[in-house]
Backbone as ProteinMPNN parsed JSONL, in Angstrom:
{"seq_chain_A": "MPDFPVLIALMIAGAAGYAWWNAARASAERAATVGRNACQAAGVIWLDQSVHANGLRLRRQADGRLGLERSFRFEYSEDGVHRHVGQLVLHGEELVRFSGPARAAQVVALH", "coords_chain_A": {"N_chain_A": [[29.192, 62.951, -95.184], [27.787, 60.009, -93.798], [24.539, 59.746, -92.369], [23.16, 59.029, -89.061], [21.096, 56.774, -89.115], [21.904, 55.405, -91.41], [24.428, 54.554, -90.775], [23.857, 52.77, -88.678], [22.406, 50.877, -90.144], [24.451, 49.922, -91.768], [26.121, 48.795, -89.89], [24.504, 46.692, -88.878], [24.239, 45.195, -91.183], [26.865, 44.456, -91.585], [27.385, 42.93, -89.221], [25.555, 40.861, -89.7], [26.682, 39.742, -91.966], [29.139, 38.827, -91.024], [28.271, 36.936, -89.091], [27.055, 35.041, -90.865], [29.316, 34.232, -92.328], [30.827, 33.134, -90.237], [29.29, 31.014, -89.402], [29.277, 29.423, -91.664], [32.048, 28.752, -91.818], [32.295, 27.272, -89.425], [30.635, 25.072, -89.961], [32.033, 23.976, -92.186], [34.456, 23.213, -90.909], [33.449, 21.313, -89.14], [32.53, 19.417, -90.976], [34.943, 18.709, -92.247], [36.188, 17.462, -90.042], [34.408, 15.225, -89.639], [34.747, 13.961, -92.195], [37.486, 13.339, -92.154], [37.724, 11.758, -89.848], [36.063, 9.612, -90.68], [37.502, 8.562, -92.874], [39.774, 7.811, -91.579], [38.723, 5.838, -89.847], [37.93, 3.889, -91.682], [40.284, 3.196, -92.825], [41.331, 4.398, -95.058], [42.784, 6.82, -97.363], [42.55, 10.154, -96.782], [42.162, 12.511, -99.102], [43.681, 15.582, -100.196], [43.141, 16.918, -97.861], [40.789, 18.401, -97.173], [37.434, 19.615, -97.331], [34.732, 20.374, -99.581], [32.296, 22.754, -100.11], [29.168, 22.183, -101.514], [26.479, 22.686, -101.652], [23.521, 24.186, -100.379], [20.644, 24.66, -98.49], [17.354, 25.553, -97.183], [15.794, 24.023, -94.444], [13.506, 22.338, -92.341], [13.984, 21.995, -88.873], [14.011, 19.525, -86.229], [12.419, 20.734, -84.251], [10.729, 22.233, -85.692], [11.513, 24.716, -86.556], [13.06, 26.77, -89.114], [16.138, 25.946, -90.637], [19.5, 25.814, -91.8], [20.789, 23.608, -94.16], [23.719, 22.167, -95.06], [25.732, 20.94, -97.669], [28.603, 18.944, -98.336], [31.531, 17.815, -100.059], [34.109, 15.382, -100.297], [37.246, 13.899, -101.004], [38.7, 10.655, -101.319], [41.055, 7.869, -101.122], [41.502, 4.481, -101.729], [43.694, 3.06, -102.434], [45.744, 4.901, -102.982], [46.007, 5.668, -105.609], [43.612, 5.689, -107.198], [40.851, 8.02, -107.151], [38.057, 8.687, -105.068], [34.805, 9.87, -104.436], [33.321, 11.265, -101.599], [30.436, 12.179, -99.697], [28.72, 14.422, -97.555], [26.156, 15.636, -95.454], [25.261, 18.228, -93.385], [23.057, 19.369, -90.968], [22.886, 22.172, -89.385], [24.808, 21.415, -86.661], [24.417, 18.663, -86.773], [24.99, 15.541, -88.336], [23.374, 14.437, -91.099], [23.345, 13.006, -93.428], [25.512, 10.678, -95.05], [27.873, 9.475, -97.292], [30.495, 7.533, -98.33], [33.603, 5.991, -97.755], [32.984, 2.575, -97.498], [33.336, 1.032, -95.076], [33.621, 3.077, -93.312], [31.127, 4.256, -93.379], [29.575, 2.546, -91.914], [30.592, 2.854, -89.359], [30.193, 5.625, -88.881], [27.424, 5.72, -88.911], [26.898, 4.483, -86.471], [27.43, 6.383, -84.616]], "CA_chain_A": [[29.231, 61.942, -94.104], [26.449, 59.377, -93.654], [23.786, 60.059, -91.098], [23.123, 58.017, -87.997], [20.392, 55.587, -89.491], [22.65, 54.688, -92.435], [25.505, 53.818, -90.035], [23.263, 51.612, -87.965], [22.037, 49.814, -91.097], [25.711, 49.298, -92.222], [26.666, 47.987, -88.783], [23.702, 45.54, -88.842], [24.578, 44.355, -92.325], [28.286, 43.882, -91.314], [27.26, 41.883, -88.185], [24.92, 39.668, -90.287], [27.605, 39.131, -92.89], [30.097, 38.131, -90.171], [27.552, 35.717, -88.509], [26.952, 34.045, -91.939], [30.688, 33.682, -92.589], [31.322, 32.367, -89.099], [28.508, 29.749, -89.431], [29.799, 28.65, -92.794], [33.365, 28.196, -91.448], [32.081, 26.221, -88.381], [30.12, 23.827, -90.673], [33.092, 23.394, -92.954], [35.331, 22.578, -89.944], [32.743, 20.096, -88.614], [32.515, 18.522, -92.039], [36.283, 18.17, -92.308], [36.407, 16.458, -88.926], [33.655, 14.021, -89.951], [35.323, 13.281, -93.268], [38.836, 12.9, -91.73], [37.498, 10.534, -88.947], [35.496, 8.496, -91.413], [38.544, 7.94, -93.622], [40.682, 7.093, -90.601], [38.038, 4.563, -89.397], [37.88, 2.985, -92.813], [41.62, 2.817, -93.239], [41.672, 4.888, -96.397], [43.58, 8.006, -97.427], [41.688, 11.322, -97.0], [42.881, 13.297, -100.053], [43.646, 17.097, -100.197], [42.926, 17.383, -96.489], [39.799, 19.413, -97.168], [36.09, 19.36, -97.872], [34.32, 21.437, -100.468], [30.866, 22.994, -99.957], [28.562, 22.058, -102.819], [25.038, 22.786, -101.528], [22.931, 24.925, -99.248], [19.161, 24.833, -98.607], [16.545, 25.671, -95.989], [15.106, 22.797, -94.091], [12.893, 22.39, -91.022], [14.664, 21.256, -87.828], [13.122, 18.669, -85.536], [11.523, 21.468, -83.473], [9.844, 22.922, -86.604], [12.086, 25.956, -87.023], [13.88, 26.608, -90.322], [17.583, 25.941, -90.442], [20.305, 25.636, -92.979], [21.39, 22.328, -94.43], [24.916, 22.405, -95.948], [26.294, 19.696, -98.274], [29.965, 18.944, -98.591], [32.128, 16.649, -100.685], [35.539, 15.243, -100.038], [37.86, 12.787, -101.866], [39.53, 9.679, -100.576], [41.565, 6.819, -101.948], [41.76, 3.208, -100.988], [45.016, 2.519, -102.838], [46.667, 5.936, -103.316], [45.971, 5.883, -107.057], [42.279, 6.06, -107.661], [40.114, 8.884, -106.297], [36.654, 8.407, -104.848], [34.087, 11.02, -103.831], [32.496, 11.079, -100.462], [29.616, 13.354, -99.508], [28.022, 14.421, -96.263], [25.246, 16.726, -95.274], [25.052, 18.689, -92.035], [21.923, 20.288, -90.662], [23.46, 22.704, -88.212], [25.97, 20.579, -86.32], [24.084, 17.253, -86.905], [25.238, 14.831, -89.562], [22.07, 13.881, -91.522], [23.631, 12.019, -94.541], [26.941, 10.366, -95.27], [28.288, 8.511, -98.232], [31.901, 7.482, -98.487], [34.164, 4.635, -97.613], [31.927, 1.638, -96.89], [33.573, 0.628, -93.647], [33.428, 4.271, -92.437], [29.765, 4.568, -93.286], [29.021, 1.757, -90.797], [31.087, 3.521, -88.102], [29.527, 6.895, -88.782], [26.048, 5.427, -88.596], [26.802, 4.075, -85.063], [27.649, 7.552, -83.74]], "C_chain_A": [[27.821, 61.363, -93.879], [25.861, 59.763, -92.291], [23.69, 58.822, -90.254], [22.265, 56.651, -88.488], [21.196, 54.736, -90.551], [23.776, 53.937, -91.717], [25.021, 52.678, -89.289], [22.984, 50.477, -88.913], [23.366, 49.126, -91.609], [26.248, 48.363, -91.156], [25.88, 46.646, -88.676], [24.038, 44.616, -89.995], [25.924, 43.74, -92.157], [28.15, 42.77, -90.233], [26.591, 40.628, -88.808], [25.827, 38.955, -91.279], [28.621, 38.216, -92.1], [29.565, 36.827, -89.591], [27.426, 34.684, -89.581], [28.231, 33.411, -92.216], [31.102, 32.766, -91.553], [30.544, 31.014, -89.052], [28.995, 28.856, -90.55], [31.096, 28.056, -92.485], [33.17, 27.083, -90.38], [31.55, 24.973, -89.006], [31.224, 23.219, -91.461], [34.133, 22.655, -92.059], [34.695, 21.26, -89.424], [32.776, 19.01, -89.74], [33.893, 17.889, -92.313], [36.561, 17.171, -91.235], [35.644, 15.175, -89.16], [34.349, 13.272, -91.057], [36.667, 12.646, -92.925], [38.625, 11.598, -90.866], [36.957, 9.376, -89.751], [36.575, 7.762, -92.242], [39.535, 7.187, -92.709], [40.02, 5.775, -90.116], [38.039, 3.487, -90.457], [39.295, 2.5, -93.264], [42.009, 3.265, -94.624], [42.393, 6.224, -96.209], [42.616, 9.187, -97.732], [42.533, 12.309, -97.893], [42.642, 14.814, -99.873], [43.367, 17.709, -98.865], [41.863, 18.444, -96.365], [38.482, 18.891, -97.65], [35.692, 20.587, -98.702], [32.8, 21.579, -100.366], [30.241, 22.913, -101.329], [27.001, 22.194, -102.729], [24.569, 23.496, -100.307], [21.46, 25.063, -99.472], [18.589, 24.969, -97.229], [15.837, 24.347, -95.72], [14.618, 22.922, -92.659], [13.713, 21.497, -90.055], [13.572, 20.423, -87.085], [12.07, 19.448, -84.711], [10.578, 22.357, -84.332], [10.413, 24.227, -87.104], [12.939, 25.722, -88.267], [15.332, 26.732, -89.963], [18.256, 25.631, -91.72], [20.958, 24.28, -93.081], [22.498, 22.549, -95.443], [25.452, 21.021, -96.404], [27.841, 19.955, -98.603], [30.435, 17.684, -99.34], [33.563, 16.551, -100.287], [35.996, 14.042, -100.878], [38.728, 11.918, -100.944], [40.009, 8.615, -101.587], [41.844, 5.595, -101.1], [43.209, 2.706, -101.26], [46.105, 3.568, -103.14], [46.735, 6.299, -104.778], [44.633, 6.428, -107.54], [41.52, 6.931, -106.636], [38.637, 8.506, -106.256], [36.005, 9.609, -104.167], [33.236, 10.629, -102.724], [31.683, 12.302, -100.352], [28.964, 13.24, -98.107], [27.202, 15.715, -96.242], [25.114, 16.966, -93.769], [23.847, 19.643, -91.994], [22.286, 20.9, -89.333], [24.742, 21.943, -87.894], [25.737, 19.071, -86.471], [24.338, 16.737, -88.277], [23.913, 14.121, -89.938], [22.262, 12.897, -92.649], [25.084, 11.884, -94.762], [26.998, 9.275, -96.356], [29.768, 8.604, -98.452], [32.428, 6.116, -98.348], [33.177, 3.752, -96.893], [32.139, 1.28, -95.526], [33.373, 1.869, -92.775], [31.896, 4.5, -92.33], [29.062, 3.777, -92.115], [29.389, 2.368, -89.424], [30.389, 4.812, -87.871], [28.096, 6.675, -88.396], [25.884, 5.067, -87.137], [26.867, 5.281, -84.199], [26.488, 8.474, -83.784]], "O_chain_A": [[26.828, 62.085, -93.785], [26.532, 60.039, -91.297], [24.077, 57.726, -90.659], [22.743, 55.542, -88.252], [21.138, 53.506, -90.543], [24.039, 52.778, -92.041], [25.701, 51.654, -89.241], [23.245, 49.309, -88.621], [23.387, 47.918, -91.846], [26.762, 47.286, -91.455], [26.476, 45.599, -88.422], [24.114, 43.4, -89.822], [26.123, 42.591, -92.552], [28.798, 41.734, -90.378], [26.977, 39.498, -88.51], [25.765, 37.734, -91.427], [28.893, 37.068, -92.453], [30.233, 35.793, -89.577], [27.659, 33.51, -89.293], [28.305, 32.188, -92.339], [31.671, 31.714, -91.845], [31.124, 29.989, -88.691], [29.107, 27.642, -90.374], [31.304, 26.898, -92.848], [33.839, 26.052, -90.452], [31.97, 23.881, -88.623], [31.366, 21.997, -91.423], [34.623, 21.59, -92.436], [35.37, 20.238, -89.302], [33.024, 17.836, -89.464], [33.993, 16.69, -92.575], [37.128, 16.113, -91.509], [36.188, 14.102, -88.9], [34.549, 12.064, -90.93], [36.954, 11.532, -93.361], [39.224, 10.55, -91.104], [37.365, 8.238, -89.519], [36.584, 6.534, -92.317], [40.038, 6.11, -93.031], [40.682, 4.744, -89.997], [38.138, 2.3, -90.147], [39.428, 1.516, -93.991], [42.852, 2.665, -95.29], [42.59, 6.699, -95.091], [41.965, 9.22, -98.777], [43.524, 12.861, -97.415], [41.568, 15.252, -99.463], [43.357, 18.935, -98.748], [42.0, 19.332, -95.524], [38.412, 17.848, -98.301], [36.243, 21.676, -98.541], [32.088, 20.587, -100.525], [30.756, 23.54, -102.255], [26.308, 21.833, -103.68], [25.212, 23.393, -99.262], [21.039, 25.533, -100.529], [19.202, 24.578, -96.235], [15.361, 23.663, -96.626], [15.278, 23.565, -91.843], [14.081, 20.376, -90.404], [12.376, 20.613, -87.305], [10.973, 18.941, -84.479], [9.76, 23.111, -83.806], [9.837, 24.815, -88.02], [13.475, 24.633, -88.466], [15.713, 27.52, -89.098], [17.597, 25.204, -92.667], [21.628, 23.853, -92.141], [22.26, 23.051, -96.542], [25.592, 20.091, -95.611], [28.243, 21.023, -99.065], [29.807, 16.628, -99.256], [34.183, 17.565, -99.964], [35.176, 13.279, -101.388], [39.358, 12.366, -99.986], [39.486, 8.473, -102.692], [42.329, 5.653, -99.97], [43.827, 2.036, -100.433], [47.228, 3.217, -103.5], [47.494, 7.199, -105.137], [44.548, 7.47, -108.191], [41.528, 6.65, -105.438], [38.051, 8.073, -107.248], [36.66, 10.289, -103.378], [32.447, 9.696, -102.878], [32.091, 13.367, -100.815], [28.709, 12.156, -97.583], [27.512, 16.708, -96.9], [24.887, 16.04, -92.991], [23.663, 20.538, -92.819], [22.06, 20.304, -88.28], [25.642, 21.835, -88.727], [26.667, 18.276, -86.332], [23.976, 17.363, -89.273], [23.407, 13.303, -89.17], [21.421, 12.016, -92.828], [25.829, 12.86, -94.674], [26.256, 8.293, -96.315], [30.264, 9.692, -98.743], [31.788, 5.154, -98.771], [32.619, 4.101, -95.853], [31.159, 1.211, -94.783], [32.994, 1.738, -91.611], [31.426, 4.905, -91.267], [28.137, 4.26, -91.462], [28.592, 2.38, -88.486], [30.01, 5.093, -86.734], [27.588, 7.435, -87.571], [24.815, 5.317, -86.582], [26.374, 5.215, -83.073], [26.493, 9.506, -83.114]]}, "name": "protein", "num_of_chains": 1, "seq": "MPDFPVLIALMIAGAAGYAWWNAARASAERAATVGRNACQAAGVIWLDQSVHANGLRLRRQADGRLGLERSFRFEYSEDGVHRHVGQLVLHGEELVRFSGPARAAQVVALH"}
């Protein structure tokens, strides 16, 4: 049976893993909301109803602290036949970069 310090270390590792997973899910949900709203604003079809994480890096926040910047991609179609790729980058909850439907990029930039 593991002794007390090992159990504490396992509990801390488990809590850190859960916090990492929870932050990743929250970012993916935020990215999906941004992608869906951008496609709706542009009048295009948001394909597959999902976003896909494709990047993660450390970056300084406005206050100087390090934070995670997560990149996502999504697909949309203007005519229901041809697929186009949109991309967005979130730094925490803040949208820092967006490329996608042209009409939506104008709307997203205003918010």
